[in-house]
mmCIF file of the N, C-alpha and C atoms, coordinates in Angstrom:
data_MODEL
# 
_entry.id   MODEL 
# 
loop_
_atom_site.group_PDB 
_atom_site.id 
_atom_site.type_symbol 
_atom_site.label_atom_id 
_atom_site.label_alt_id 
_atom_site.label_comp_id 
_atom_site.label_asym_id 
_atom_site.label_entity_id 
_atom_site.label_seq_id 
_atom_site.pdbx_PDB_ins_code 
_atom_site.Cartn_x 
_atom_site.Cartn_y 
_atom_site.Cartn_z 
_atom_site.occupancy 
_atom_site.B_iso_or_equiv 
_atom_site.pdbx_formal_charge 
_atom_site.auth_seq_id 
_atom_site.auth_comp_id 
_atom_site.auth_asym_id 
_atom_site.auth_atom_id 
_atom_site.pdbx_PDB_model_num 
ATOM 1   N N  . UNK A 1 1  ? 92.479  116.157 111.735 1.00 0.00 ? 1  UNK A N  1 
ATOM 2   C CA . UNK A 1 1  ? 92.311  114.679 111.538 1.00 0.00 ? 1  UNK A CA 1 
ATOM 3   C C  . UNK A 1 1  ? 93.312  113.838 111.931 1.00 0.00 ? 1  UNK A C  1 
ATOM 4   N N  . UNK A 1 2  ? 93.523  113.176 112.548 1.00 0.00 ? 2  UNK A N  1 
ATOM 5   C CA . UNK A 1 2  ? 94.682  112.350 113.367 1.00 0.00 ? 2  UNK A CA 1 
ATOM 6   C C  . UNK A 1 2  ? 94.929  111.396 112.443 1.00 0.00 ? 2  UNK A C  1 
ATOM 7   N N  . UNK A 1 3  ? 96.099  110.226 112.574 1.00 0.00 ? 3  UNK A N  1 
ATOM 8   C CA . UNK A 1 3  ? 95.648  109.349 111.851 1.00 0.00 ? 3  UNK A CA 1 
ATOM 9   C C  . UNK A 1 3  ? 95.203  108.027 112.223 1.00 0.00 ? 3  UNK A C  1 
ATOM 10  N N  . UNK A 1 4  ? 94.590  107.454 113.270 1.00 0.00 ? 4  UNK A N  1 
ATOM 11  C CA . UNK A 1 4  ? 93.823  106.755 113.166 1.00 0.00 ? 4  UNK A CA 1 
ATOM 12  C C  . UNK A 1 4  ? 92.450  107.219 112.642 1.00 0.00 ? 4  UNK A C  1 
ATOM 13  N N  . UNK A 1 5  ? 92.035  108.474 113.217 1.00 0.00 ? 5  UNK A N  1 
ATOM 14  C CA . UNK A 1 5  ? 90.681  108.809 112.213 1.00 0.00 ? 5  UNK A CA 1 
ATOM 15  C C  . UNK A 1 5  ? 90.508  108.519 110.723 1.00 0.00 ? 5  UNK A C  1 
ATOM 16  N N  . UNK A 1 6  ? 92.126  109.266 110.326 1.00 0.00 ? 6  UNK A N  1 
ATOM 17  C CA . UNK A 1 6  ? 92.053  109.272 108.670 1.00 0.00 ? 6  UNK A CA 1 
ATOM 18  C C  . UNK A 1 6  ? 91.992  107.539 108.341 1.00 0.00 ? 6  UNK A C  1 
ATOM 19  N N  . UNK A 1 7  ? 93.137  106.900 109.015 1.00 0.00 ? 7  UNK A N  1 
ATOM 20  C CA . UNK A 1 7  ? 92.727  105.413 108.736 1.00 0.00 ? 7  UNK A CA 1 
ATOM 21  C C  . UNK A 1 7  ? 91.704  104.490 108.369 1.00 0.00 ? 7  UNK A C  1 
ATOM 22  N N  . UNK A 1 8  ? 90.558  104.935 109.093 1.00 0.00 ? 8  UNK A N  1 
ATOM 23  C CA . UNK A 1 8  ? 89.498  103.991 109.265 1.00 0.00 ? 8  UNK A CA 1 
ATOM 24  C C  . UNK A 1 8  ? 88.667  104.937 108.559 1.00 0.00 ? 8  UNK A C  1 
ATOM 25  N N  . UNK A 1 9  ? 88.669  105.969 108.255 1.00 0.00 ? 9  UNK A N  1 
ATOM 26  C CA . UNK A 1 9  ? 88.065  106.573 106.920 1.00 0.00 ? 9  UNK A CA 1 
ATOM 27  C C  . UNK A 1 9  ? 88.175  106.210 105.529 1.00 0.00 ? 9  UNK A C  1 
ATOM 28  N N  . UNK A 1 10 ? 89.419  105.872 105.441 1.00 0.00 ? 10 UNK A N  1 
ATOM 29  C CA . UNK A 1 10 ? 89.919  105.342 104.069 1.00 0.00 ? 10 UNK A CA 1 
ATOM 30  C C  . UNK A 1 10 ? 89.902  104.532 103.635 1.00 0.00 ? 10 UNK A C  1 
ATOM 31  N N  . UNK A 1 11 ? 89.833  103.007 105.142 1.00 0.00 ? 11 UNK A N  1 
ATOM 32  C CA . UNK A 1 11 ? 89.650  102.028 104.845 1.00 0.00 ? 11 UNK A CA 1 
ATOM 33  C C  . UNK A 1 11 ? 87.794  101.785 104.378 1.00 0.00 ? 11 UNK A C  1 
ATOM 34  N N  . UNK A 1 12 ? 87.033  102.484 104.274 1.00 0.00 ? 12 UNK A N  1 
ATOM 35  C CA . UNK A 1 12 ? 85.691  102.604 103.931 1.00 0.00 ? 12 UNK A CA 1 
ATOM 36  C C  . UNK A 1 12 ? 85.479  102.957 102.864 1.00 0.00 ? 12 UNK A C  1 
ATOM 37  N N  . UNK A 1 13 ? 86.545  103.607 102.052 1.00 0.00 ? 13 UNK A N  1 
ATOM 38  C CA . UNK A 1 13 ? 86.544  103.658 100.486 1.00 0.00 ? 13 UNK A CA 1 
ATOM 39  C C  . UNK A 1 13 ? 86.752  102.178 100.008 1.00 0.00 ? 13 UNK A C  1 
ATOM 40  N N  . UNK A 1 14 ? 87.637  101.015 101.004 1.00 0.00 ? 14 UNK A N  1 
ATOM 41  C CA . UNK A 1 14 ? 88.121  100.197 99.956  1.00 0.00 ? 14 UNK A CA 1 
ATOM 42  C C  . UNK A 1 14 ? 87.692  99.051  100.526 1.00 0.00 ? 14 UNK A C  1 
ATOM 43  N N  . UNK A 1 15 ? 86.987  98.982  101.706 1.00 0.00 ? 15 UNK A N  1 
ATOM 44  C CA . UNK A 1 15 ? 86.426  97.880  101.986 1.00 0.00 ? 15 UNK A CA 1 
ATOM 45  C C  . UNK A 1 15 ? 85.029  97.952  102.540 1.00 0.00 ? 15 UNK A C  1 
ATOM 46  N N  . UNK A 1 16 ? 84.609  96.191  102.445 1.00 0.00 ? 16 UNK A N  1 
ATOM 47  C CA . UNK A 1 16 ? 83.062  96.554  102.788 1.00 0.00 ? 16 UNK A CA 1 
ATOM 48  C C  . UNK A 1 16 ? 82.524  96.374  104.219 1.00 0.00 ? 16 UNK A C  1 
ATOM 49  N N  . UNK A 1 17 ? 83.599  96.090  105.090 1.00 0.00 ? 17 UNK A N  1 
ATOM 50  C CA . UNK A 1 17 ? 82.984  96.313  106.450 1.00 0.00 ? 17 UNK A CA 1 
ATOM 51  C C  . UNK A 1 17 ? 84.249  97.222  107.444 1.00 0.00 ? 17 UNK A C  1 
ATOM 52  N N  . UNK A 1 18 ? 84.065  97.661  108.261 1.00 0.00 ? 18 UNK A N  1 
ATOM 53  C CA . UNK A 1 18 ? 85.028  98.910  108.973 1.00 0.00 ? 18 UNK A CA 1 
ATOM 54  C C  . UNK A 1 18 ? 86.337  97.651  109.604 1.00 0.00 ? 18 UNK A C  1 
ATOM 55  N N  . UNK A 1 19 ? 87.117  98.569  109.716 1.00 0.00 ? 19 UNK A N  1 
ATOM 56  C CA . UNK A 1 19 ? 88.571  97.605  110.547 1.00 0.00 ? 19 UNK A CA 1 
ATOM 57  C C  . UNK A 1 19 ? 88.254  97.010  111.633 1.00 0.00 ? 19 UNK A C  1 
ATOM 58  N N  . UNK A 1 20 ? 88.675  96.180  112.329 1.00 0.00 ? 20 UNK A N  1 
ATOM 59  C CA . UNK A 1 20 ? 88.342  95.711  113.444 1.00 0.00 ? 20 UNK A CA 1 
ATOM 60  C C  . UNK A 1 20 ? 88.844  97.001  114.454 1.00 0.00 ? 20 UNK A C  1 
ATOM 61  N N  . UNK A 1 21 ? 88.311  96.999  115.697 1.00 0.00 ? 21 UNK A N  1 
ATOM 62  C CA . UNK A 1 21 ? 88.800  97.868  116.781 1.00 0.00 ? 21 UNK A CA 1 
ATOM 63  C C  . UNK A 1 21 ? 90.066  98.050  117.338 1.00 0.00 ? 21 UNK A C  1 
ATOM 64  N N  . UNK A 1 22 ? 90.444  96.304  117.103 1.00 0.00 ? 22 UNK A N  1 
ATOM 65  C CA . UNK A 1 22 ? 92.260  96.341  117.429 1.00 0.00 ? 22 UNK A CA 1 
ATOM 66  C C  . UNK A 1 22 ? 92.875  96.452  116.137 1.00 0.00 ? 22 UNK A C  1 
ATOM 67  N N  . UNK A 1 23 ? 92.483  97.122  115.032 1.00 0.00 ? 23 UNK A N  1 
ATOM 68  C CA . UNK A 1 23 ? 93.723  96.927  114.146 1.00 0.00 ? 23 UNK A CA 1 
ATOM 69  C C  . UNK A 1 23 ? 94.897  97.337  114.162 1.00 0.00 ? 23 UNK A C  1 
ATOM 70  N N  . UNK A 1 24 ? 95.062  98.588  115.275 1.00 0.00 ? 24 UNK A N  1 
ATOM 71  C CA . UNK A 1 24 ? 96.258  98.559  115.279 1.00 0.00 ? 24 UNK A CA 1 
ATOM 72  C C  . UNK A 1 24 ? 97.517  97.975  116.052 1.00 0.00 ? 24 UNK A C  1 
ATOM 73  N N  . UNK A 1 25 ? 96.666  97.279  116.553 1.00 0.00 ? 25 UNK A N  1 
ATOM 74  C CA . UNK A 1 25 ? 97.383  95.862  117.541 1.00 0.00 ? 25 UNK A CA 1 
ATOM 75  C C  . UNK A 1 25 ? 97.611  94.580  116.809 1.00 0.00 ? 25 UNK A C  1 
ATOM 76  N N  . UNK A 1 26 ? 96.944  94.036  115.719 1.00 0.00 ? 26 UNK A N  1 
ATOM 77  C CA . UNK A 1 26 ? 96.833  93.221  114.848 1.00 0.00 ? 26 UNK A CA 1 
ATOM 78  C C  . UNK A 1 26 ? 98.486  93.067  114.163 1.00 0.00 ? 26 UNK A C  1 
ATOM 79  N N  . UNK A 1 27 ? 99.252  92.337  113.934 1.00 0.00 ? 27 UNK A N  1 
ATOM 80  C CA . UNK A 1 27 ? 100.478 92.046  113.275 1.00 0.00 ? 27 UNK A CA 1 
ATOM 81  C C  . UNK A 1 27 ? 99.860  92.019  111.956 1.00 0.00 ? 27 UNK A C  1 
ATOM 82  N N  . UNK A 1 28 ? 101.108 92.531  110.960 1.00 0.00 ? 28 UNK A N  1 
ATOM 83  C CA . UNK A 1 28 ? 100.640 92.616  109.507 1.00 0.00 ? 28 UNK A CA 1 
ATOM 84  C C  . UNK A 1 28 ? 99.918  92.107  108.618 1.00 0.00 ? 28 UNK A C  1 
ATOM 85  N N  . UNK A 1 29 ? 100.146 90.475  109.023 1.00 0.00 ? 29 UNK A N  1 
ATOM 86  C CA . UNK A 1 29 ? 99.552  89.388  108.316 1.00 0.00 ? 29 UNK A CA 1 
ATOM 87  C C  . UNK A 1 29 ? 98.285  89.626  108.907 1.00 0.00 ? 29 UNK A C  1 
ATOM 88  N N  . UNK A 1 30 ? 98.198  89.503  109.792 1.00 0.00 ? 30 UNK A N  1 
ATOM 89  C CA . UNK A 1 30 ? 96.258  89.922  110.200 1.00 0.00 ? 30 UNK A CA 1 
ATOM 90  C C  . UNK A 1 30 ? 95.909  90.795  109.438 1.00 0.00 ? 30 UNK A C  1 
ATOM 91  N N  . UNK A 1 31 ? 96.325  91.951  109.738 1.00 0.00 ? 31 UNK A N  1 
ATOM 92  C CA . UNK A 1 31 ? 95.952  92.826  109.373 1.00 0.00 ? 31 UNK A CA 1 
ATOM 93  C C  . UNK A 1 31 ? 95.323  92.971  107.574 1.00 0.00 ? 31 UNK A C  1 
ATOM 94  N N  . UNK A 1 32 ? 96.466  92.415  106.797 1.00 0.00 ? 32 UNK A N  1 
ATOM 95  C CA . UNK A 1 32 ? 96.281  92.326  105.386 1.00 0.00 ? 32 UNK A CA 1 
ATOM 96  C C  . UNK A 1 32 ? 95.355  91.245  105.434 1.00 0.00 ? 32 UNK A C  1 
ATOM 97  N N  . UNK A 1 33 ? 95.219  90.494  106.153 1.00 0.00 ? 33 UNK A N  1 
ATOM 98  C CA . UNK A 1 33 ? 94.370  88.899  105.959 1.00 0.00 ? 33 UNK A CA 1 
ATOM 99  C C  . UNK A 1 33 ? 92.649  89.454  105.786 1.00 0.00 ? 33 UNK A C  1 
ATOM 100 N N  . UNK A 1 34 ? 92.452  89.901  107.105 1.00 0.00 ? 34 UNK A N  1 
ATOM 101 C CA . UNK A 1 34 ? 91.070  91.123  107.112 1.00 0.00 ? 34 UNK A CA 1 
ATOM 102 C C  . UNK A 1 34 ? 90.795  91.796  106.172 1.00 0.00 ? 34 UNK A C  1 
ATOM 103 N N  . UNK A 1 35 ? 91.923  92.616  105.823 1.00 0.00 ? 35 UNK A N  1 
ATOM 104 C CA . UNK A 1 35 ? 91.532  93.874  104.662 1.00 0.00 ? 35 UNK A CA 1 
ATOM 105 C C  . UNK A 1 35 ? 91.122  92.593  103.033 1.00 0.00 ? 35 UNK A C  1 
ATOM 106 N N  . UNK A 1 36 ? 91.820  91.755  102.804 1.00 0.00 ? 36 UNK A N  1 
ATOM 107 C CA . UNK A 1 36 ? 91.783  91.134  101.630 1.00 0.00 ? 36 UNK A CA 1 
ATOM 108 C C  . UNK A 1 36 ? 89.824  90.388  101.925 1.00 0.00 ? 36 UNK A C  1 
ATOM 109 N N  . UNK A 1 37 ? 89.743  89.555  103.070 1.00 0.00 ? 37 UNK A N  1 
ATOM 110 C CA . UNK A 1 37 ? 88.565  89.232  103.671 1.00 0.00 ? 37 UNK A CA 1 
ATOM 111 C C  . UNK A 1 37 ? 87.476  90.321  103.073 1.00 0.00 ? 37 UNK A C  1 
ATOM 112 N N  . UNK A 1 38 ? 87.603  91.468  103.655 1.00 0.00 ? 38 UNK A N  1 
ATOM 113 C CA . UNK A 1 38 ? 86.403  92.373  103.382 1.00 0.00 ? 38 UNK A CA 1 
ATOM 114 C C  . UNK A 1 38 ? 86.935  93.725  102.485 1.00 0.00 ? 38 UNK A C  1 
ATOM 115 N N  . UNK A 1 39 ? 87.635  93.071  101.543 1.00 0.00 ? 39 UNK A N  1 
ATOM 116 C CA . UNK A 1 39 ? 87.715  94.125  100.277 1.00 0.00 ? 39 UNK A CA 1 
ATOM 117 C C  . UNK A 1 39 ? 86.475  94.452  99.699  1.00 0.00 ? 39 UNK A C  1 
ATOM 118 N N  . UNK A 1 40 ? 85.942  95.485  99.205  1.00 0.00 ? 40 UNK A N  1 
ATOM 119 C CA . UNK A 1 40 ? 84.835  95.995  98.277  1.00 0.00 ? 40 UNK A CA 1 
ATOM 120 C C  . UNK A 1 40 ? 85.106  95.198  96.841  1.00 0.00 ? 40 UNK A C  1 
ATOM 121 N N  . UNK A 1 41 ? 84.326  95.071  96.369  1.00 0.00 ? 41 UNK A N  1 
ATOM 122 C CA . UNK A 1 41 ? 84.205  94.337  95.150  1.00 0.00 ? 41 UNK A CA 1 
ATOM 123 C C  . UNK A 1 41 ? 85.455  94.792  94.395  1.00 0.00 ? 41 UNK A C  1 
ATOM 124 N N  . UNK A 1 42 ? 85.056  96.238  93.831  1.00 0.00 ? 42 UNK A N  1 
ATOM 125 C CA . UNK A 1 42 ? 86.024  96.172  92.786  1.00 0.00 ? 42 UNK A CA 1 
ATOM 126 C C  . UNK A 1 42 ? 87.525  95.889  92.673  1.00 0.00 ? 42 UNK A C  1 
ATOM 127 N N  . UNK A 1 43 ? 87.854  95.739  94.596  1.00 0.00 ? 43 UNK A N  1 
ATOM 128 C CA . UNK A 1 43 ? 89.185  95.264  94.724  1.00 0.00 ? 43 UNK A CA 1 
ATOM 129 C C  . UNK A 1 43 ? 89.670  94.084  95.592  1.00 0.00 ? 43 UNK A C  1 
ATOM 130 N N  . UNK A 1 44 ? 88.218  93.215  94.885  1.00 0.00 ? 44 UNK A N  1 
ATOM 131 C CA . UNK A 1 44 ? 88.449  92.194  95.358  1.00 0.00 ? 44 UNK A CA 1 
ATOM 132 C C  . UNK A 1 44 ? 89.997  91.092  95.306  1.00 0.00 ? 44 UNK A C  1 
ATOM 133 N N  . UNK A 1 45 ? 90.422  91.079  94.149  1.00 0.00 ? 45 UNK A N  1 
ATOM 134 C CA . UNK A 1 45 ? 91.667  90.620  93.909  1.00 0.00 ? 45 UNK A CA 1 
ATOM 135 C C  . UNK A 1 45 ? 92.768  91.286  94.041  1.00 0.00 ? 45 UNK A C  1 
ATOM 136 N N  . UNK A 1 46 ? 92.811  91.971  94.775  1.00 0.00 ? 46 UNK A N  1 
ATOM 137 C CA . UNK A 1 46 ? 94.216  93.198  95.524  1.00 0.00 ? 46 UNK A CA 1 
ATOM 138 C C  . UNK A 1 46 ? 94.397  92.095  96.187  1.00 0.00 ? 46 UNK A C  1 
ATOM 139 N N  . UNK A 1 47 ? 95.920  92.378  96.805  1.00 0.00 ? 47 UNK A N  1 
ATOM 140 C CA . UNK A 1 47 ? 96.479  91.437  98.286  1.00 0.00 ? 47 UNK A CA 1 
ATOM 141 C C  . UNK A 1 47 ? 95.964  92.491  99.079  1.00 0.00 ? 47 UNK A C  1 
ATOM 142 N N  . UNK A 1 48 ? 96.996  92.176  100.504 1.00 0.00 ? 48 UNK A N  1 
ATOM 143 C CA . UNK A 1 48 ? 96.339  93.094  102.059 1.00 0.00 ? 48 UNK A CA 1 
ATOM 144 C C  . UNK A 1 48 ? 97.349  94.209  101.393 1.00 0.00 ? 48 UNK A C  1 
ATOM 145 N N  . UNK A 1 49 ? 98.705  94.133  101.147 1.00 0.00 ? 49 UNK A N  1 
ATOM 146 C CA . UNK A 1 49 ? 99.739  94.702  100.776 1.00 0.00 ? 49 UNK A CA 1 
ATOM 147 C C  . UNK A 1 49 ? 99.011  96.250  100.347 1.00 0.00 ? 49 UNK A C  1 
ATOM 148 N N  . UNK A 1 50 ? 98.599  95.371  99.067  1.00 0.00 ? 50 UNK A N  1 
ATOM 149 C CA . UNK A 1 50 ? 98.711  96.766  98.056  1.00 0.00 ? 50 UNK A CA 1 
ATOM 150 C C  . UNK A 1 50 ? 97.437  97.419  98.314  1.00 0.00 ? 50 UNK A C  1 
ATOM 151 N N  . UNK A 1 51 ? 95.889  97.274  99.322  1.00 0.00 ? 51 UNK A N  1 
ATOM 152 C CA . UNK A 1 51 ? 94.974  97.511  99.455  1.00 0.00 ? 51 UNK A CA 1 
ATOM 153 C C  . UNK A 1 51 ? 95.121  98.419  100.790 1.00 0.00 ? 51 UNK A C  1 
ATOM 154 N N  . UNK A 1 52 ? 96.659  98.167  101.920 1.00 0.00 ? 52 UNK A N  1 
ATOM 155 C CA . UNK A 1 52 ? 96.992  98.811  102.836 1.00 0.00 ? 52 UNK A CA 1 
ATOM 156 C C  . UNK A 1 52 ? 97.326  99.967  102.408 1.00 0.00 ? 52 UNK A C  1 
ATOM 157 N N  . UNK A 1 53 ? 98.133  99.869  101.164 1.00 0.00 ? 53 UNK A N  1 
ATOM 158 C CA . UNK A 1 53 ? 98.895  100.899 100.481 1.00 0.00 ? 53 UNK A CA 1 
ATOM 159 C C  . UNK A 1 53 ? 98.133  101.927 100.289 1.00 0.00 ? 53 UNK A C  1 
ATOM 160 N N  . UNK A 1 54 ? 96.974  102.060 99.358  1.00 0.00 ? 54 UNK A N  1 
ATOM 161 C CA . UNK A 1 54 ? 95.820  102.360 99.126  1.00 0.00 ? 54 UNK A CA 1 
ATOM 162 C C  . UNK A 1 54 ? 95.167  103.375 100.019 1.00 0.00 ? 54 UNK A C  1 
ATOM 163 N N  . UNK A 1 55 ? 94.906  102.317 101.186 1.00 0.00 ? 55 UNK A N  1 
ATOM 164 C CA . UNK A 1 55 ? 94.570  102.979 102.376 1.00 0.00 ? 55 UNK A CA 1 
ATOM 165 C C  . UNK A 1 55 ? 95.057  104.136 103.161 1.00 0.00 ? 55 UNK A C  1 
ATOM 166 N N  . UNK A 1 56 ? 96.435  103.639 103.114 1.00 0.00 ? 56 UNK A N  1 
ATOM 167 C CA . UNK A 1 56 ? 97.294  105.064 103.958 1.00 0.00 ? 56 UNK A CA 1 
ATOM 168 C C  . UNK A 1 56 ? 97.674  106.044 102.670 1.00 0.00 ? 56 UNK A C  1 
ATOM 169 N N  . UNK A 1 57 ? 98.109  105.970 101.652 1.00 0.00 ? 57 UNK A N  1 
ATOM 170 C CA . UNK A 1 57 ? 97.910  106.807 100.931 1.00 0.00 ? 57 UNK A CA 1 
ATOM 171 C C  . UNK A 1 57 ? 96.834  108.077 100.653 1.00 0.00 ? 57 UNK A C  1 
ATOM 172 N N  . UNK A 1 58 ? 95.259  107.015 101.028 1.00 0.00 ? 58 UNK A N  1 
ATOM 173 C CA . UNK A 1 58 ? 94.243  107.996 100.774 1.00 0.00 ? 58 UNK A CA 1 
ATOM 174 C C  . UNK A 1 58 ? 94.655  108.889 102.303 1.00 0.00 ? 58 UNK A C  1 
ATOM 175 N N  . UNK A 1 59 ? 94.851  108.109 103.096 1.00 0.00 ? 59 UNK A N  1 
ATOM 176 C CA . UNK A 1 59 ? 94.406  108.803 104.672 1.00 0.00 ? 59 UNK A CA 1 
ATOM 177 C C  . UNK A 1 59 ? 95.107  109.979 104.769 1.00 0.00 ? 59 UNK A C  1 
ATOM 178 N N  . UNK A 1 60 ? 96.551  109.927 104.161 1.00 0.00 ? 60 UNK A N  1 
ATOM 179 C CA . UNK A 1 60 ? 97.278  110.931 104.041 1.00 0.00 ? 60 UNK A CA 1 
ATOM 180 C C  . UNK A 1 60 ? 97.155  112.213 103.183 1.00 0.00 ? 60 UNK A C  1 
ATOM 181 N N  . UNK A 1 61 ? 95.701  111.755 102.498 1.00 0.00 ? 61 UNK A N  1 
ATOM 182 C CA . UNK A 1 61 ? 95.530  113.091 101.540 1.00 0.00 ? 61 UNK A CA 1 
ATOM 183 C C  . UNK A 1 61 ? 94.180  113.536 102.804 1.00 0.00 ? 61 UNK A C  1 
ATOM 184 N N  . UNK A 1 62 ? 93.704  112.800 103.279 1.00 0.00 ? 62 UNK A N  1 
ATOM 185 C CA . UNK A 1 62 ? 92.653  113.074 104.018 1.00 0.00 ? 62 UNK A CA 1 
ATOM 186 C C  . UNK A 1 62 ? 93.423  113.731 105.280 1.00 0.00 ? 62 UNK A C  1 
ATOM 187 N N  . UNK A 1 63 ? 94.495  113.630 105.842 1.00 0.00 ? 63 UNK A N  1 
ATOM 188 C CA . UNK A 1 63 ? 95.148  114.646 106.796 1.00 0.00 ? 63 UNK A CA 1 
ATOM 189 C C  . UNK A 1 63 ? 95.887  116.216 106.147 1.00 0.00 ? 63 UNK A C  1 
ATOM 190 N N  . UNK A 1 64 ? 96.115  115.534 104.665 1.00 0.00 ? 64 UNK A N  1 
ATOM 191 C CA . UNK A 1 64 ? 96.867  117.010 103.937 1.00 0.00 ? 64 UNK A CA 1 
ATOM 192 C C  . UNK A 1 64 ? 95.535  117.773 103.684 1.00 0.00 ? 64 UNK A C  1 
ATOM 193 N N  . UNK A 1 65 ? 94.463  117.570 103.913 1.00 0.00 ? 65 UNK A N  1 
ATOM 194 C CA . UNK A 1 65 ? 93.261  118.563 103.513 1.00 0.00 ? 65 UNK A CA 1 
ATOM 195 C C  . UNK A 1 65 ? 92.693  118.855 104.426 1.00 0.00 ? 65 UNK A C  1 
ATOM 196 N N  . UNK A 1 66 ? 92.751  118.172 105.714 1.00 0.00 ? 66 UNK A N  1 
ATOM 197 C CA . UNK A 1 66 ? 92.264  118.876 106.674 1.00 0.00 ? 66 UNK A CA 1 
ATOM 198 C C  . UNK A 1 66 ? 93.119  119.686 107.580 1.00 0.00 ? 66 UNK A C  1 
ATOM 199 N N  . UNK A 1 67 ? 94.003  119.824 106.818 1.00 0.00 ? 67 UNK A N  1 
ATOM 200 C CA . UNK A 1 67 ? 95.583  120.275 107.572 1.00 0.00 ? 67 UNK A CA 1 
ATOM 201 C C  . UNK A 1 67 ? 95.056  121.793 106.550 1.00 0.00 ? 67 UNK A C  1 
ATOM 202 N N  . UNK A 1 68 ? 94.966  121.781 105.406 1.00 0.00 ? 68 UNK A N  1 
ATOM 203 C CA . UNK A 1 68 ? 94.940  122.878 104.967 1.00 0.00 ? 68 UNK A CA 1 
ATOM 204 C C  . UNK A 1 68 ? 93.798  123.929 105.034 1.00 0.00 ? 68 UNK A C  1 
ATOM 205 N N  . UNK A 1 69 ? 92.552  123.187 105.546 1.00 0.00 ? 69 UNK A N  1 
ATOM 206 C CA . UNK A 1 69 ? 91.282  123.934 105.815 1.00 0.00 ? 69 UNK A CA 1 
ATOM 207 C C  . UNK A 1 69 ? 91.542  124.525 107.326 1.00 0.00 ? 69 UNK A C  1 
ATOM 208 N N  . UNK A 1 70 ? 91.856  123.667 108.255 1.00 0.00 ? 70 UNK A N  1 
ATOM 209 C CA . UNK A 1 70 ? 92.872  124.073 109.621 1.00 0.00 ? 70 UNK A CA 1 
ATOM 210 C C  . UNK A 1 70 ? 93.568  125.556 109.497 1.00 0.00 ? 70 UNK A C  1 
ATOM 211 N N  . UNK A 1 71 ? 94.562  125.596 108.175 1.00 0.00 ? 71 UNK A N  1 
ATOM 212 C CA . UNK A 1 71 ? 95.448  126.727 108.341 1.00 0.00 ? 71 UNK A CA 1 
ATOM 213 C C  . UNK A 1 71 ? 94.673  127.884 107.520 1.00 0.00 ? 71 UNK A C  1 
ATOM 214 N N  . UNK A 1 72 ? 93.462  127.478 107.059 1.00 0.00 ? 72 UNK A N  1 
ATOM 215 C CA . UNK A 1 72 ? 92.441  128.433 106.319 1.00 0.00 ? 72 UNK A CA 1 
ATOM 216 C C  . UNK A 1 72 ? 92.055  129.105 107.739 1.00 0.00 ? 72 UNK A C  1 
ATOM 217 N N  . UNK A 1 73 ? 91.098  128.449 108.250 1.00 0.00 ? 73 UNK A N  1 
ATOM 218 C CA . UNK A 1 73 ? 90.491  128.742 109.444 1.00 0.00 ? 73 UNK A CA 1 
ATOM 219 C C  . UNK A 1 73 ? 91.041  129.939 110.089 1.00 0.00 ? 73 UNK A C  1 
ATOM 220 N N  . UNK A 1 74 ? 92.873  129.173 110.533 1.00 0.00 ? 74 UNK A N  1 
ATOM 221 C CA . UNK A 1 74 ? 93.492  130.134 111.170 1.00 0.00 ? 74 UNK A CA 1 
ATOM 222 C C  . UNK A 1 74 ? 93.574  131.709 110.655 1.00 0.00 ? 74 UNK A C  1 
ATOM 223 N N  . UNK A 1 75 ? 94.133  131.712 109.383 1.00 0.00 ? 75 UNK A N  1 
ATOM 224 C CA . UNK A 1 75 ? 94.266  132.314 108.979 1.00 0.00 ? 75 UNK A CA 1 
ATOM 225 C C  . UNK A 1 75 ? 93.462  133.775 108.129 1.00 0.00 ? 75 UNK A C  1 
ATOM 226 N N  . UNK A 1 76 ? 91.920  133.049 107.984 1.00 0.00 ? 76 UNK A N  1 
ATOM 227 C CA . UNK A 1 76 ? 91.049  133.741 107.351 1.00 0.00 ? 76 UNK A CA 1 
ATOM 228 C C  . UNK A 1 76 ? 91.227  133.463 105.952 1.00 0.00 ? 76 UNK A C  1 
ATOM 229 N N  . UNK A 1 77 ? 92.077  132.633 105.191 1.00 0.00 ? 77 UNK A N  1 
ATOM 230 C CA . UNK A 1 77 ? 92.072  132.675 104.030 1.00 0.00 ? 77 UNK A CA 1 
ATOM 231 C C  . UNK A 1 77 ? 91.615  131.603 103.590 1.00 0.00 ? 77 UNK A C  1 
# 
């Protein structure tokens, strides 16, 4: 799993709508504004920066787990 896929998947855990297709090209303020607007109800009072941090952390976990699974498949363990 690459960075983009992991971010988009993780965003689905915190947002009630997908990130825009051009999310990588948005400046930080616009990205945070989008995240705040589409925050899932339990996170509706979080600011965009806080939500982005949560998305980024979960995405990193996804990549870590995917890497472990890939290593297991290569080594047979």
